[in-house]
Structures are given as structure tokens and as C-alpha cells.
C-alpha positions as CSV (number, residue, x, y, z in Angstrom):
1,M,23.2,27.6,-0.3
2,E,25.3,24.4,-0.6
3,K,23.6,21.2,-1.7
4,S,24.7,19.5,1.5
5,K,22.8,22.1,3.5
6,K,19.7,21.8,1.4
7,R,19.8,18.1,1.8
8,N,20.1,18.3,5.5
9,I,17.1,20.6,5.7
10,A,15.0,18.2,3.5
11,L,16.1,15.1,5.4
12,N,15.3,16.5,8.8
13,Y,12.0,17.8,7.6
14,L,11.0,14.4,6.2
15,K,12.1,12.8,9.5
16,G,9.9,15.2,11.5
17,R,13.0,16.6,13.3
18,L,13.7,19.9,11.5
19,K,14.3,22.8,13.8
20,C,15.6,26.3,13.6
21,A,17.5,28.2,16.2
22,E,18.7,31.7,17.1
23,F,21.9,31.7,19.2
24,A,22.8,34.9,21.0
25,L,26.5,35.1,21.4
26,T,26.8,38.2,23.5
27,N,24.8,40.9,25.2
28,A,27.4,43.5,24.2
29,C,26.3,45.8,21.4
30,A,27.8,48.7,19.4
31,S,24.3,50.2,18.8
32,K,22.1,52.0,21.4
33,C,18.6,51.4,20.0
34,T,15.6,53.0,21.4
35,F,13.6,49.8,21.1
36,C,16.1,47.4,22.8
37,S,17.7,47.6,26.2
38,I,20.3,44.8,25.8
39,W,23.1,47.2,25.2
40,K,22.6,48.6,28.7
41,Q,23.1,45.3,30.5
42,S,26.1,44.8,32.7
43,P,28.3,42.7,33.0
44,K,29.0,42.0,29.4
45,V,28.8,38.3,28.6
46,F,30.4,36.5,25.7
47,V,29.8,32.8,24.8
48,E,33.2,31.1,25.2
49,R,34.8,29.3,22.3
50,E,34.6,25.7,23.4
51,Q,31.1,26.0,24.9
52,G,29.8,27.7,21.8
53,L,31.2,25.0,19.5
54,K,29.6,22.3,21.7
55,A,26.3,24.2,21.8
56,I,26.2,24.3,18.0
57,D,27.0,20.6,17.8
58,R,24.2,19.9,20.2
59,L,21.7,21.9,18.2
60,A,22.7,19.9,15.2
61,E,22.0,16.7,17.1
62,F,18.5,18.1,17.9
63,G,17.8,18.6,14.2
64,V,18.5,22.3,13.9
65,S,19.3,22.9,10.2
66,H,19.1,26.7,10.2
67,I,20.9,28.9,12.8
68,T,20.9,32.6,13.2
69,L,23.8,34.0,15.1
70,T,22.6,37.1,17.0
71,G,23.4,39.1,20.1
72,G,23.6,41.9,21.2
73,E,26.0,42.4,18.4
74,P,27.4,38.9,17.4
75,L,30.4,40.4,15.5
76,L,31.8,41.6,18.9
77,N,32.2,38.0,19.9
78,P,35.8,37.1,18.9
79,H,34.9,33.6,17.9
80,I,32.1,34.6,15.4
81,A,33.9,33.1,12.4
82,E,34.6,29.8,14.2
83,F,31.0,29.5,15.3
84,T,29.9,30.1,11.7
85,A,32.3,27.5,10.4
86,R,31.1,25.0,13.0
87,A,27.5,25.5,11.8
88,T,28.7,24.9,8.2
89,K,30.5,21.7,9.3
90,N,27.2,20.5,10.7
91,N,25.5,21.3,7.3
92,M,23.4,24.2,8.9
93,N,22.2,27.1,6.8
94,S,23.5,30.1,8.7
95,A,22.7,33.8,9.0
96,V,24.8,36.3,10.9
97,L,23.0,39.5,12.2
98,D,24.6,42.8,12.4
99,A,23.4,46.2,13.7
100,A,26.7,48.1,13.3
101,P,28.0,47.8,9.7
102,Q,31.4,49.3,10.5
103,L,32.2,46.0,12.2
104,L,31.7,44.2,8.9
105,L,34.2,46.5,7.3
106,R,37.0,45.8,9.7
107,N,39.6,42.9,10.0
108,D,38.3,41.3,6.7
109,M,35.2,40.3,8.6
110,I,33.1,39.8,5.4
111,G,35.9,37.6,3.9
112,R,36.2,35.6,7.1
113,L,32.4,35.0,7.3
114,E,32.4,33.9,3.6
115,D,35.3,31.5,4.3
116,A,33.4,30.1,7.3
117,G,30.4,29.3,5.0
118,A,27.9,31.9,6.1
119,D,24.9,32.0,3.8
120,I,23.3,35.4,4.8
121,I,24.5,38.6,6.5
122,S,21.5,40.4,7.9
123,I,21.9,44.1,8.6
124,S,19.5,46.2,10.7
125,F,17.8,48.7,8.4
126,D,15.1,50.9,10.0
127,S,14.6,53.9,7.7
128,A,15.3,55.2,4.2
129,D,16.5,58.4,5.8
130,P,20.1,58.5,6.9
131,E,19.5,60.9,9.8
132,T,16.7,58.7,11.2
133,M,19.0,55.6,10.8
134,A,21.8,57.3,12.7
135,R,19.4,58.4,15.4
136,S,17.7,55.0,15.8
137,R,20.9,53.1,16.2
138,Q,23.1,56.0,17.7
139,I,25.7,55.4,15.0
140,D,27.0,58.3,13.0
141,N,27.1,57.9,9.2
142,I,25.5,54.4,9.5
143,M,23.9,54.6,6.1
144,D,27.3,55.1,4.4
145,G,28.5,52.0,6.4
146,I,25.5,49.9,5.3
147,A,26.0,50.9,1.6
148,E,29.7,49.8,1.7
149,A,29.0,46.6,3.6
150,V,26.2,45.6,1.1
151,A,28.5,46.4,-1.8
152,R,31.3,44.2,-0.4
153,I,28.9,41.3,0.4
154,G,27.6,41.6,-3.2
155,R,31.1,40.5,-4.3
156,T,30.9,37.3,-2.3
157,S,28.9,34.1,-2.4
158,M,26.7,35.3,0.5
159,K,23.4,37.1,0.4
160,S,22.7,40.5,2.1
161,M,19.4,40.8,3.9
162,A,17.8,44.1,5.2
163,S,16.3,43.4,8.6
164,V,13.5,45.9,8.9
165,L,11.8,46.4,12.2
166,I,8.3,47.9,11.9
167,W,8.3,50.9,14.3
168,N,7.0,54.4,14.8
169,E,9.3,55.9,12.2
170,N,8.5,53.6,9.3
171,Y,5.1,51.7,9.8
172,D,3.4,54.0,7.3
173,R,6.3,54.1,4.7
174,L,7.4,50.5,4.2
175,D,7.4,51.0,0.5
176,E,9.9,53.8,0.9
177,V,12.1,51.7,3.2
178,C,12.0,48.6,0.9
179,A,12.8,50.9,-2.1
180,K,15.9,52.3,-0.4
181,A,17.0,48.7,0.7
182,Q,16.6,47.6,-3.0
183,D,18.6,50.7,-4.2
184,L,21.4,49.9,-1.8
185,G,21.7,46.4,-3.3
186,F,20.3,44.2,-0.6
187,D,19.4,40.8,-2.0
188,I,16.4,40.2,0.3
189,I,14.3,41.9,2.9
190,S,12.9,40.5,6.2
191,L,10.3,42.4,8.3
192,N,10.3,42.2,12.1
193,Y,7.1,42.8,14.0
194,P,7.3,45.1,17.0
195,T,6.8,43.4,20.4
196,F,7.6,43.9,24.1
197,S,9.6,41.3,25.8
198,Q,8.8,39.5,29.0
199,S,12.4,38.3,29.4
200,S,14.9,39.9,31.7
201,V,17.7,38.4,29.4
202,Y,16.5,39.6,26.1
203,E,15.0,43.0,26.7
204,L,12.9,44.5,23.9
205,G,10.6,47.5,24.1
206,G,10.7,51.2,24.3
207,D,9.1,54.2,22.8
208,G,10.1,53.3,19.3
209,I,7.7,50.4,19.1
210,D,5.1,51.7,21.5
211,M,2.4,52.1,18.9
212,P,-1.3,51.3,18.5
213,R,-2.1,47.8,17.2
214,E,-4.0,49.5,14.4
215,S,-0.8,50.9,13.1
216,V,1.0,47.5,13.2
217,V,-2.0,45.9,11.4
218,S,-1.9,48.7,8.8
219,A,1.8,48.1,8.3
220,L,1.4,44.4,7.9
221,E,-1.4,44.9,5.4
222,A,0.9,47.2,3.4
223,A,3.7,44.6,3.6
224,I,1.4,41.9,2.3
225,R,0.5,44.1,-0.7
226,L,4.2,44.7,-1.4
227,K,5.0,41.0,-1.0
228,E,2.3,40.0,-3.4
229,S,3.2,42.7,-5.9
230,K,6.6,41.1,-6.2
231,K,8.0,44.7,-6.2
232,Y,10.6,43.7,-3.6
233,H,12.1,40.5,-2.4
234,I,10.4,40.3,1.0
235,I,10.9,36.8,2.5
236,N,8.2,36.9,5.1
237,S,5.3,34.6,4.3
238,A,2.1,36.5,3.4
239,M,0.3,33.6,5.2
240,S,2.3,34.3,8.4
241,M,1.6,38.1,8.2
242,R,-2.2,37.4,7.9
243,N,-1.8,35.1,10.8
244,I,-0.2,37.9,12.8
245,I,-3.0,40.3,11.9
246,N,-5.4,37.8,13.2
247,F,-3.4,37.6,16.5
248,L,-3.4,41.4,16.8
249,T,-7.1,41.8,16.1
250,D,-8.6,38.7,17.6
251,P,-6.2,36.0,19.1
252,A,-9.0,33.4,19.1
253,T,-9.1,33.5,15.3
254,V,-5.4,32.5,14.9
255,K,-5.1,29.4,12.7
256,Y,-1.4,28.7,13.1
257,Q,0.1,28.5,16.7
258,C,3.7,29.2,17.4
259,H,6.0,26.2,17.8
260,G,8.6,28.1,19.8
261,G,10.6,25.8,22.0
262,K,9.5,22.7,20.0
263,R,10.6,23.5,16.4
264,V,12.1,27.1,16.8
265,L,14.5,27.8,19.6
266,F,16.3,30.6,21.3
267,V,19.7,30.0,23.0
268,D,20.9,32.9,25.1
269,W,24.5,33.8,26.0
270,F,24.2,31.7,29.2
271,L,23.5,28.7,26.9
272,N,19.9,28.4,28.2
273,V,17.3,27.4,25.8
274,H,14.0,29.4,25.6
275,P,10.8,28.9,23.6
276,C,11.6,32.3,22.1
277,M,13.7,35.4,23.1
278,Q,10.5,37.1,24.3
279,L,9.6,34.7,27.0
280,P,11.4,34.3,30.4
281,T,10.8,30.5,30.5
282,S,14.0,28.4,30.3
283,L,13.7,24.8,29.1
284,G,17.2,23.8,30.2
285,N,20.9,24.3,29.2
286,I,21.7,23.2,25.7
287,L,24.8,21.3,26.9
288,T,22.9,19.1,29.3
289,M,19.3,18.9,28.3
290,D,17.6,16.2,26.3
291,E,15.8,16.8,23.1
292,K,12.6,15.5,24.6
293,E,12.5,18.4,26.9
294,L,11.6,20.5,23.8
295,D,8.3,18.7,23.4
296,I,6.2,21.5,24.8
297,E,2.7,22.8,23.9
298,S,2.3,25.4,21.1
299,C,2.0,29.0,22.1
300,N,0.0,32.0,21.1
301,A,1.4,34.6,23.5
302,C,3.1,37.1,21.2
303,N,3.8,38.2,17.7
304,M,7.5,37.6,17.6
305,S,8.2,37.5,13.9
306,W,11.1,35.0,13.6
307,Y,9.3,32.3,15.6
308,R,5.8,32.9,14.2
309,D,7.2,32.9,10.6
310,F,9.2,29.7,10.9
311,S,6.4,28.0,12.8
312,M,4.2,28.3,9.7
313,L,6.2,25.4,8.3
314,F,5.2,23.0,11.0
315,N,1.5,22.6,10.7
316,G,1.1,19.5,8.6
317,W,-0.7,19.6,5.3
318,R,-1.8,23.2,6.1
319,S,1.8,24.3,5.8
320,I,2.2,23.2,2.2
321,P,1.4,26.7,0.7
322,A,3.8,28.3,3.2
323,L,6.5,25.8,2.3
324,I,6.1,26.6,-1.3
325,E,6.1,30.3,-0.6
326,S,9.2,30.1,1.6
327,A,11.1,27.9,-0.9
328,T,10.3,30.3,-3.7
329,S,11.5,33.3,-1.5
330,V,14.9,31.8,-0.9
331,G,15.4,30.6,-4.5
332,W,14.8,26.9,-4.1
333,L,11.9,26.9,-6.6
């Protein structure tokens, strides 16, 4: 990561203004996952160029120093490289998500994203088995595409991240999944915790993640062991995963609430801001709302990984261990 981006994160944190955001650029998707219904939505919506650039500028004004460009499939938005470049111009650390690796292999997409200053390319990775991967995403030969994309990213200044959803096909074999991700050459691994969405915009759910809580807890306990063994480069905080286990077993024992909407934001393809992609609540439109409208109460309604994990950094002195852990995971320490 560039020094200017690190400096921006540090300054906003010291000022008490640091925020992170996910910006969904479209509901169109090349995958047809069993645990997501976004690809079924009609009509297809794409964030327009000028509005998207203004939205990123506004997020920077609000103190957003890390942005994840998501979808649907963000690479289907024709302005993805420009949006990434605008994030870089605002000294934002950026990650671009991808569920269909063949899109990374076309039109010099990897080179364009590197030129735009992207820091991380995150590729959905659900299983060590090629057939299971193809079935879960409904993309033929997807494992071959992932291998080629990761190899090409490895020749750039960007990092590749395996985005692993815990689901019915892998909750009891995370070691195997992480080993395959490492063998393929992924730089880092992030784990996503299964959850059902209450939002009609961002529809998550389905048979793939319809599993007993005991299975999710077992998977998280295994993930903590893998994290602490340092066998794989898992970036999820062990503190956060223990917090999620508390949420799943006894919500009253949760020590760290979620700061979704206050410190961690979700902006949908209509440019509406939500506390997280799971919740139907809209706080306003990013182009017209004031930053003070983000001053909402903390939440303990779900186990959405991205929001719970980042929220660990915003709990005063209690967050110091998580800050150290996170900085070490991304190579700052």
C-alpha cells in the first residue's frame, strides 16, 4: 500500500473520523450462486460514471479510507477502473471483489486495475474441489480461471485475496480450502460468515448457507486455530471470530457491538447508504446526506463478517489488540 494511503488511514483514525465502505456498483452478475439472489434481480442497474465518481469523493469527505468495490459483479460495470482510480486519488486503500475470474482475464483488466491503484483483488473461493467450485458459482472451469488470474495478479503490485464463504460444502474442511488457496498462490485469505439478509436490495441466503449454528461455531473455532497456527495468512481477527461465536451462542455475551452505519458503511447501486448490506434501513443518499446522519446506535443484529470485523477497530482502548492483529495481518507491523 502506498505511504499516502497509510498516512490517510492513520490521520483519520487519530481524528476519530476513520470509516470503511463497501460500494456496490451493479446488481448484474456473471455467477449464479446458490447463496445469493442478486443475480436474479431485474432490471439490471449500473452506477453511472459521474454519480459514482461523486459518491467516492463524498465518502472520502466522510473519512472513508478503505473502500471495497463490490456488486453483483463489479467488473461488469464499465467504469470500474475509473472508480478505482478515483479512490486512489482520494488516498483510499481499495479492494475490488470478483466472483467470475474470466472477467479478470479479459481486456487487460488486471493491468487496468493495477494502473488505477487497486491494492487488493478479492476472488470468491468456496472449495478446494474444482467441481464443487463450478457448481457453487455455475461457471465452468472456474478453478482454472482462478489459477490463471491469481498467477497474473502475482506479477503485479497488487495482492490477491481468497474470499472464502463458510457454507455447507466447506464448514468442516476449512484447512483443505485454505491449503488449496495457498497452493494457488493467493497472498491472503478472508473468511465470510454465513448470514441471511433482511434487505430486498442485497439478497443473501439460500440452501447453501442454511446450516445449524453449531456448524458455523465449529467452523469459526477451526478458523481461529488455523489463524493462530499461522499456517495460512488469514486476515480475519481471532478476536472478531470469538465475538461472532459469542453472538451465535448467546448474543447477550457479545463484548463488541457492530458500528455498521457509523464507521462501516454500505452504499448500494442506487447510491443509498445502509448500516450494512444485510439491513433494509437506508440512512440517506450519499450525494445529498450529511455526515452527522451516520451517527447512529451500534447494532448487534447479525454476524455479517465485513462489518463485524472492521467494527472491532472502533471500541476505544479495547480495540488495541485487534488493531495490532490487523496491522500485522496486512503487513504494517
